[in-house]
C-alpha positions, -999 to +999 in steps of 0.1 A: +303+036+135+326+040+102+326+015+075+362+008+082+355-002+118+325-026+108+348-043+084+324-042+055+336-065+029+324-047+000+333-076-024+339-083-060+324-055-082+330-024-063+358-001-080+388+017-066+379+048-084+374+074-056+400+074-032+378+088-003+355+055-009+387+033-013+400+046+021+368+037+040+353+007+023+381-010+003+411-015+025+398-049+037+386-063+005+399-094-013+394-085-049+385-112-074+401-108-110+372-089-123+373-061-094+410-060-095+411-053-133+382-028-131+404-010-104+435-009-127+411+004-157+419-030-175+396-045-200+381-077-185+363-105-203+331-115-188+330-149-171+318-177-194+280-180-196+271-144-185+265-119-208+270-084-197+243-057-201+267-031-188+290-021-158+278+013-150+302+037-133+285+065-114+300+085-087+323+062-074+301+029-078+301+003-104+270-018-107+273-051-124+240-057-146+235-090-162+209-097-186+183-119-169+179-142-200+216-149-198+211-162-164+182-184-175+156-163-159+124-157-176+091-141-164+073-174-165+094-186-136+077-161-112+043-174-098+011-157-106+005-140-072+039-124-071+034-112-109+000-096-098+017-078-070+047-065-093+022-054-119+002-035-094+031-015-080+046-008-115+014+005-127+016+031-101+048+042-113+070+025-085+103+006-091+101-030-081+126-057-078+128-094-067+155-098-041+171-123-019+170-160-022+144-160-049+167-145-074+195-170-063+169-201-069+158-188-103+195-187-114+199-221-102+168-233-118+152-243-085+116-234-072+118-205-046+102-213-014+087-177-018+092-144-036+103-113-018+095-078-034+114-047-028+098-014-039+105+023-041+072+028-027+065+037+008+046+010+028+015+032+032+016+036-007+016-002-009-014-006+014-034+019-007-025+000-038-041-034-029-073-039-012-062-066+011-030-056+024-016-048+059+017-037+076+031-065+098+065-062+120+077-037+144+116-037+142+116-043+103+080-036+089+070-049+058+036-054+038+016-087+036-004-085+003-033-111+003-038-125-034-069-147-038-077-170-009-043-186+002-016-166-011+004-139+008+034-119-010+058-099+011+066-065-001+093-044+017+104-009+009+137+009+002+127+037+028+124+012+055+155-007+050+173+027+048+164+031+085+189+003+094+220+017+113+245-001+089+226+015+059+228+049+074+265+046+082+270+034+046+252+065+032+274+088+055+303+074+040+291+076+005+280+111+010+317+120+021+328+104-013+304+126-033+278+098-039+243+112-037+218+095-013+193+096-042+213+078-067+198+045-078+230+025-074+237+038-040+201+030-029+203-006-042+239-010-028+227+001+006+199-026+005+224-052-007+249-045+021+222-055+047+219-089+032+233-119+051+253-137+022+265-127-012+243-152-032+213-136-015+226-100-024+210-100-058+183-077-074+162-086-103+144-059-122+119-082-141+107-053-165+142-042-174+152-079-173+184-071-155+199-086-124+221-061-102+250-078-085+271-055-063+286-081-040+299-110-063+269-131-058+267-145-094+303-158-091+297-173-057+266-190-072+288-205-098+313-216-072+288-229-051+299-210-021+282-197+008+297-164+019+289-134+043+284-101+029+305-084+057+332-100+078+318-132+092+326-127+128+309-092+126+280-105+107+272-133+131+275-111+162+251-084+145+225-113+139+233-147+152+203-162+134+226-160+103+247-188+117+216-211+113+208-194+080+241-204+067+237-242+075+201-240+061+212-224+027+243-247+022+222-278+032+195-268+008+216-259-021+244-285-015+269-256-013+301-253+005+306-227+031+336-205+026+366-209+049+362-176+069+322-182+072+329-217+084+355-208+110+331-181+126+300-205+125+322-230+145+336-206+170+304-185+175+279-213+175+271-206+212+255-174+201+225-194+189+214-198+225+207-162+226+179-165+198+142-164+207+130-197+209+103-191+184+129-180+160+148-211+165+117-232+159+113-213+126+148-218+114+147-254+122+115-260+105+129-244+074+157-271+077+138-300+085+104-295+066+113-286+032+134-313+018+170-308+032+167-323+065+195-349+063+220-325+051+210-299+078+215-324+106+251-333+090+259-297+091+245-288+127+266-318+138+295-307+119+298-272+134+288-281+170+255-267+168+233-298+172+241-303+208+231-269+216+196-270+199+191-309+198+210-324+225+193-356+225+199-362+188+235-351+191+242-375+221+230-402+199+255-395+173+282-392+199+273-426+215+276-442+181+309-428+173+296-407+144+325-384+135+319-345+127+328-350+089+315-386+088+301-397+054+283-428+068+246-429+077+225-443+105+189-447+112+184-412+123+198-397+090+180-425+070+147-415+083+152-378+073+166-388+040+136-407+032+114-377+044+133-355+020+125-376-007+089-366-004+093-330+004+105-299-016+106-262-010+071-258-025+060-291-009+069-287+029+052-306+059+040-294+092+066-292+119+047-317+139+059-345+113+096-339+120+091-337+157+072-371+156+100-386+136+127-374+161+105-387+191+101-422+172+137-426+167+146-417+203+124-444+216+138-471+191+175-459+201+166-462+238+152-496+234+157-514+200+127-535+188+120-560+163+113-547+126+081-564+127+069-544+158+081-513+141+061-522+108+030-531+128+033-497+147+037-477+117+009-493+098-013-488+128-006-451+127-013-451+090-048-467+092-060-447+122-053-472+149-066-506+138-038-527+153-054-560+143-054-550+107-018-538+111-006-571+126-021-591+098-006-570+070+029-570+089+027-610+088+027-606+048+058-586+046+083-600+022+109-572+021+140-576+041+148-551+068+178-530+071+201-549+094+228-523+096+206-504+123+213-513+158+178-500+164+163-530+149+168-563+167+166-596+145+136-615+155+141-649+173+116-667+155+100-664+120+072-639+119+045-666+112+051-680+146+047-649+164+016-648+183-009-621+177-012-609+213+025-608+217+029-586+185+000-564+199+015-560+232+050-551+218+034-524+196+014-508+227+048-507+244+065-490+216+036-465+213+042-457+251+078-453+244+074-429+216+051-408+237+074-408+265+102-395+242+081-370+230+076-358+265+114-359+271+122-337+242+102-309+255+113-314+291+145-291+300+158-316+326+159-346+303+175-324+275+202-311+300+211-348+309+214-357+272+250-346+267+261-350+305+285-381+293+304-356+271+317-329+292+333-311+262+299-305+249+283-272+258+255-273+284+220-269+269+186-272+284+170-256+255+132-264+248+121-246+216+090-268+209+061-250+224+031-269+242+008-265+214+033-282+190+040-309+214+003-318+217-002-316+179+029-341+173+012-362+200-020-364+182-002-385+154+001-413+179-033-410+198-050-433+174-029-463+186-050-477+212-054-511+230-089-515+221-096-533+188-115-508+167-130-518+135-141-496+106-116-468+112-131-435+097-100-415+096-076-437+077-060-422+044-074-433+014-049-437-015-011-432-017-011-399-032+002-373-007-019-342-005+007-314+002-017-288+011-032-309+039+004-321+049+015-284+051-015-274+073-009-304+097-038-326+087-034-354+112-045-382+086-020-369+061+005-364+087+001-400+098+003-412+062+037-398+055+051-408+089+042-445+084+055-440+048+090-428+060+094-454+088+086-483+065+107-471+036+137-467+062+131-500+080+124-520+046+141-501+020+133-511-016+169-513-028+174-542-004+144-561-018+158-555-054+193-567-045+178-599-027 
């Protein structure tokens, strides 16, 4: 397939020097000021704040090279395991680059979720370089290099990425324009053209201290914009997982999505149903477990994706009259906003936690409860099931609850007058409702019924939560039992979150964070300060 038929948007810094390359690749490009001036052989000032190492013209390609120091990137920002792998490959004479989202995050002074290495070495050579290393993946094989006891660094090879069809087509076109396959700029460009978004199409050579930008990624970072590398319609049809990744990246960074990209996210959202359920779970976990859950849910709702992936939660928003671009909040969004405050890309939670929060909220939205019952329930979860202790603590709560949530009903009598047995019975009833909600969230029949009242919504009975994860989320609430247990041994000690345990799904740590999120949502501190 020729480049012109694919519709590659080789944006920003590709020149119009060679007429053959121009014919195939540049007819559909919207030039920015820098690229347009370069095409006209004009002298152009660099954008403010970015010092130029050099724009290297070589056989029809101009690579924009920016000094990493001028982008605020230093070697100390790269974690130790990644530096060890980089040094190991470099010592063997291989070229190495950091690529993708980690370069973007370094420029934004954010902590990358992980570091991806791209090398000139063959994967077999990578395996020979490190004592603990294996090749994983069939369609797109990469190397997992084990560093220490816990760290895994992913390494991909130029030779593997060059096997991609679009890369081969690009190479054929470049060959026609007298650009050599072996040319370093061509090799880097081929790889960048396979990326999803321009802001992920950057390459950083930590030894030359240079960032290569062929696609206008730096400018899009400055503009806080998510834009596909190639035409958005083509990009999403080639890989519909990019629809979810666009939402995830925009939510995490607080970036806007370009007009063209947003248009095709909305109109091709149905393609998400083609994805493997494991892939959907992975993408949803990236959205909800790494500190950007609230923004992710808002964007999924805005683009009509939520009713495909989480129809039960979409039905809640529809019933409550929540508009697609609504700036207001509600209890569902507040729960995840409070979860976001405790998490970060380098401090994620296990997926069982956000599944438990979804089930808890569904139970409350189906049957609103007294804030005292909710408090006693969350405290019982926290302390490992001692409901008596939870009830005693509940009666001492002085914070006002958030009365804006319809899920919380006002107590008809003062809390000191509520009988213990009544409180205990209602806590157990809420516990049963939460477990039932969790069951419904993993049952295609109930999921398909969720949006039945909204015929304009797409039909979906998608269940992407596997049985093992359903059982693991259920364990969070197993401790809440009717028998009165004393001396609970699995209660959390102290208030500090142990993030390694939280990420691994340690049930005691997960219960602690669940209770903390619920309590901070029902009894927000700001209301106490205002009262």
